[in-house]
C-alpha positions in Angstrom: -41.6 24.9 9.2 -38.8 22.7 10.6 -38.7 19.0 9.7 -38.7 16.6 12.6 -35.4 14.9 12.9 -35.5 11.2 12.0 -34.7 8.7 14.7 -31.5 6.7 14.2 -32.0 3.1 13.1 -29.4 0.4 13.6 -28.8 -1.9 10.6 -27.9 -5.5 11.0 -25.7 -6.8 8.2 -25.6 -10.4 7.0 -22.5 -11.0 4.8 -21.2 -13.9 3.0 -20.9 -15.3 -0.5 -23.7 -16.7 -2.7 -25.4 -19.7 -1.3 -23.5 -19.4 2.0 -26.9 -19.6 3.9 -27.5 -16.0 4.7 -31.3 -16.1 3.9 -31.7 -19.3 6.0 -29.9 -17.7 8.9 -32.1 -14.6 8.7 -35.2 -16.8 8.6 -34.0 -18.7 11.7 -33.6 -15.4 13.6 -37.1 -14.2 12.6 -38.5 -17.5 13.8 -36.6 -17.3 17.1 -39.1 -17.0 19.9 -36.7 -14.8 21.9 -37.0 -12.0 19.2 -39.6 -9.5 20.6 -42.9 -9.5 18.7 -43.2 -5.8 18.7 -40.3 -5.3 16.3 -41.1 -3.8 12.9 -38.4 -5.4 10.7 -37.5 -4.4 7.2 -35.3 -7.0 5.4 -33.4 -5.7 2.4 -31.9 -8.4 0.1 -29.4 -7.5 -2.6 -28.8 -10.8 -4.3 -31.1 -13.6 -5.5 -30.3 -16.9 -3.8 -31.8 -20.4 -3.7 -34.2 -19.6 -0.9 -36.8 -17.0 -0.1 -38.0 -15.7 3.3 -41.2 -17.2 4.5 -43.9 -15.4 6.7 -43.5 -15.9 10.4 -46.6 -16.0 12.6 -46.9 -13.0 15.0 -43.8 -11.3 13.5 -44.1 -8.1 11.7 -41.5 -8.0 8.9 -41.4 -7.0 5.3 -38.7 -7.6 2.8 -37.7 -5.9 -0.4 -35.0 -6.8 -3.0 -32.7 -4.8 -5.2 -31.2 -6.3 -8.4 -28.3 -3.9 -8.7 -26.2 -1.5 -6.7 -27.2 1.4 -9.0 -30.9 0.9 -7.9 -30.0 1.7 -4.3 -30.1 5.4 -3.3 -30.5 7.2 0.0 -33.8 8.5 -1.3 -35.2 5.1 -2.1 -34.1 3.7 1.3 -35.7 6.7 3.0 -38.9 6.0 1.1 -38.9 2.4 2.3 -38.4 3.7 5.9 -41.4 6.0 5.4 -43.6 3.3 3.9 -42.8 0.4 6.4 -41.8 2.4 9.4 -39.3 -0.2 10.7 -37.4 0.1 14.0 -35.0 -2.7 12.9 -33.4 -3.1 9.5 -31.6 -6.3 8.2 -29.5 -6.2 5.1 -28.5 -9.4 3.3 -25.5 -8.0 1.4 -24.5 -9.2 -2.0 -21.4 -11.3 -1.6 -19.5 -9.5 -4.4 -20.0 -6.0 -2.9 -17.8 -4.2 -0.6 -19.5 -2.9 2.6 -18.9 0.7 1.6 -20.9 0.1 -1.6 -24.0 0.0 0.6 -22.8 2.3 3.4 -22.4 5.1 1.0 -26.0 4.8 0.0 -27.6 4.7 3.4 -29.7 7.6 4.7 -27.9 9.6 7.4 -30.0 8.2 10.2 -29.1 4.6 9.4 -26.0 3.2 11.0 -24.2 -0.2 11.0 -25.1 -1.9 14.3 -24.0 -5.5 14.1 -22.5 -7.7 11.4 -23.1 -11.4 11.0 -20.7 -13.3 8.6 -22.3 -16.5 7.3 -20.0 -18.9 5.5 -20.1 -22.3 4.0 -17.5 -24.3 5.9 -16.8 -26.5 2.8 -15.9 -23.6 0.4 -14.7 -20.8 2.6 -11.0 -21.6 2.3 -11.3 -21.6 -1.5 -13.0 -18.2 -1.4 -10.2 -16.9 0.9 -7.5 -18.1 -1.4 -9.1 -16.6 -4.5 -10.8 -13.5 -3.2 -8.9 -12.5 -0.2 -9.7 -8.8 -0.3 -13.5 -9.5 -0.3 -13.2 -12.1 2.5 -11.1 -9.6 4.6 -13.8 -6.9 4.0 -16.5 -9.2 5.3 -14.5 -10.3 8.4 -13.4 -6.8 9.3 -15.3 -5.7 12.5 -17.5 -8.8 12.3 -19.8 -9.3 15.4 -20.1 -13.0 14.9 -19.0 -15.6 12.3 -21.1 -18.7 11.6 -19.8 -21.6 9.6 -22.7 -23.7 8.4 -22.6 -27.1 6.7 -19.9 -28.0 9.1 -19.0 -31.7 9.3 -16.9 -33.9 11.6 -13.9 -33.7 9.2 -14.1 -29.9 8.7 -10.7 -28.3 9.1 -11.6 -26.0 11.9 -8.1 -25.0 12.8 -7.6 -23.5 9.3 -10.9 -21.7 9.5 -10.1 -20.5 13.0 -6.8 -19.0 11.9 -8.3 -17.2 8.9 -10.9 -15.6 11.2 -8.4 -14.7 13.9 -6.1 -13.0 11.3 -8.9 -10.5 10.7 -10.7 -10.4 14.0 -9.4 -11.3 17.4 -12.8 -10.8 19.2 -15.5 -12.1 17.0 -17.0 -15.4 18.4 -17.0 -18.3 15.9 -19.8 -20.9 15.7 -20.1 -24.1 13.6 -23.6 -25.2 12.5 -24.1 -28.8 11.5 -26.7 -30.3 9.3 -29.0 -30.6 12.3 -29.0 -26.8 12.6 -27.4 -26.7 16.0 -24.7 -24.1 16.6 -21.5 -25.2 18.5 -19.1 -22.5 19.7 -15.5 -22.8 18.4 -13.2 -24.1 21.1 -9.9 -23.8 19.2 -7.4 -22.2 21.5 -5.7 -19.0 20.2 -2.2 -20.5 20.5 0.8 -18.8 19.1 2.6 -20.7 16.4 5.9 -20.5 18.3 7.1 -21.4 21.8 7.3 -18.1 23.8 8.9 -20.0 26.7 11.8 -21.4 24.7 15.3 -20.1 25.6 15.4 -18.5 22.1 12.0 -17.9 20.5 12.2 -19.0 16.9 9.9 -16.9 14.7 9.5 -18.7 11.3 9.1 -16.6 8.2 5.4 -17.7 7.8 4.7 -16.5 11.4 6.2 -13.0 11.1 2.8 -11.2 10.6 1.2 -12.9 13.6 4.3 -12.3 15.8 4.3 -8.6 14.8 0.7 -8.1 15.6 0.9 -10.0 18.9 4.0 -8.1 20.2 2.4 -4.8 19.1 -0.8 -5.6 21.0 0.9 -7.0 24.2 4.6 -6.1 24.3 5.0 -6.6 28.0 4.7 -10.4 27.7 7.8 -10.3 25.4 9.9 -8.3 27.9 13.3 -9.9 28.2 12.6 -12.6 25.7 15.3 -13.5 23.2 14.0 -13.8 19.6 15.5 -15.1 16.4 13.8 -14.1 13.1 14.5 -12.9 9.6 13.7 -9.6 8.0 15.4 -6.7 6.3 17.0 -3.5 7.6 15.6 0.0 7.1 17.3 3.3 8.1 15.9 4.3 11.4 14.4 7.8 12.1 16.3 7.6 15.4 19.8 9.1 14.6 21.6 7.5 17.5 24.6 5.4 16.7 23.8 1.7 16.3 20.1 2.2 15.7 18.2 0.8 12.7 14.7 -0.5 11.9 14.0 -4.1 11.3 10.9 -5.7 9.8 9.1 -7.1 6.8 6.5 -6.1 4.3 3.1 -7.4 5.5 0.0 -7.9 3.5 -3.3 -8.0 5.5 -5.7 -8.8 2.7 -4.5 -7.6 -0.7 -1.6 -5.8 -2.5 -3.2 -2.4 -1.9 -2.5 -2.7 1.8 1.1 -4.0 1.8 2.9 -2.1 4.6 6.3 -2.3 6.2 5.8 -3.4 9.8 8.8 -3.5 12.1 10.6 -2.1 15.1 13.6 -0.2 16.1 16.7 -2.3 16.8 20.0 -1.2 18.4 23.4 -2.9 18.5 27.1 -2.3 17.9 27.6 0.5 15.5 30.0 -1.6 13.5 27.4 -4.3 12.9 24.5 -2.1 11.7 23.2 -3.7 8.5 23.0 -1.8 5.2 19.5 -0.6 4.5 17.6 -3.0 2.3 19.8 -6.0 3.3 18.2 -9.2 4.6 19.5 -10.4 8.0 18.8 -13.0 10.6 18.5 -11.2 13.9 18.9 -12.6 17.4 17.7 -9.9 19.8 16.4 -9.5 23.3 13.2 -7.5 23.7 13.3 -4.4 25.9 9.9 -2.6 26.3 10.4 1.2 26.1 8.0 4.1 26.1 7.5 5.9 22.9 6.9 9.7 22.4 3.1 9.2 22.9 3.6 7.4 26.2 2.8 3.9 24.8 4.9 0.8 25.3 7.0 0.0 22.3 9.3 -3.0 21.8 13.0 -2.3 21.2 15.1 -5.1 19.8 18.5 -5.3 21.6 20.8 -7.0 19.0 22.7 -10.1 20.1 23.7 -11.2 16.6 22.9 -9.8 13.2 24.0 -11.9 10.3 23.4 -11.2 6.6 21.3 -13.8 4.8 20.1 -14.3 1.2 16.9 -12.6 0.1 14.2 -15.2 0.5 12.0 -16.2 -2.5 8.9 -15.2 -0.8 9.5 -11.8 0.9 5.9 -11.0 1.8 4.5 -11.8 5.2 0.8 -12.6 5.5 -1.6 -13.9 8.1 -2.6 -17.0 6.0 
C-alpha cells in the first residue's frame, strides 16, 4: 500500500532575542480580524519568555513548547502535525539558535515561508555589537523587521543601516508603546557623494560601496573614484592589470572574503601584490565571461600608502 503524500505546509518564523516581544507579536497576529477564521494554526515555542499566548475567540490555534533543541526531531514534529492537523505553522525561534538548527529538524513537507524579525529598539544595537553572527543570521532573508519599544529619541538611522547591511528589501517598522506600527522612512542614501567630481570612498564605507557598485555598476559608469585598498595579482595576464580591493566581513570572522575588482593602468605603475595603495580611477563597465556587467577601474593615479590599523571592511 502506498502512503499518501503529505501536503506541504509553510512555516512562519518569528525571530529575535529573549524578551524582544516575539510572543506579543504572535498574539497580535492571532487577534487580527483580517486573519481568516478557518485557519488551523500550530504555534511552536522554543524558549520561555515573560508572556504566554492567550486564547482568541473564534480562532483555532494550539501551541506547544520545547525546552531544548535535542527534544525536536522530524518524527516529533510530524506527530504534532498528525495530532493537530494544522494548515499554518508558526515557530517562535529561540534567540540563541541558528535558523539551520530548526530547519534541519523539520519534516520534509515543512518549508520556510516567511520570516518576521522582532527586535527591541533599545537593545538591538548592543546585541549587534556583541553577537553579530547571530544578528546577521536572523536578518538574512527577513520578510519584515519590527522594532518595538521605539521612542522619539530612538536612533533610527543606526538601526536602519544595520538592517540594510543584511537586507536591502525587508520593510522596517517601528512600534511605539501605543502598539501602532509606523513604517521606516529613512532614505537609503549612500554615505558618499556620487555626483562629486571625484567620489571619495572612506575606509569605513568600502563594504557598502563594493556591494552597491556590484549590484548596479551602470550608475558608476565614467565616475572617478578615490579609495584605499590593497593590490592582488590579477588572473588576467594582460600587462598593467591587477586586482584591487579589501577583506570584507559580512557578519563574523568565518565569512571574511576579499572583495574587489580588476584595475588597469601603466605597466610601470602596477603595485606589488599585498601593498596598500590609494587609487584614483575612472569606472568603465565591461562585460565579463558570463555576459554580466562588471566594473573595471581605469587607473588615474596609484600611490603607495601605509597599511591602516584597521584593515577589515564591514557594513557596521
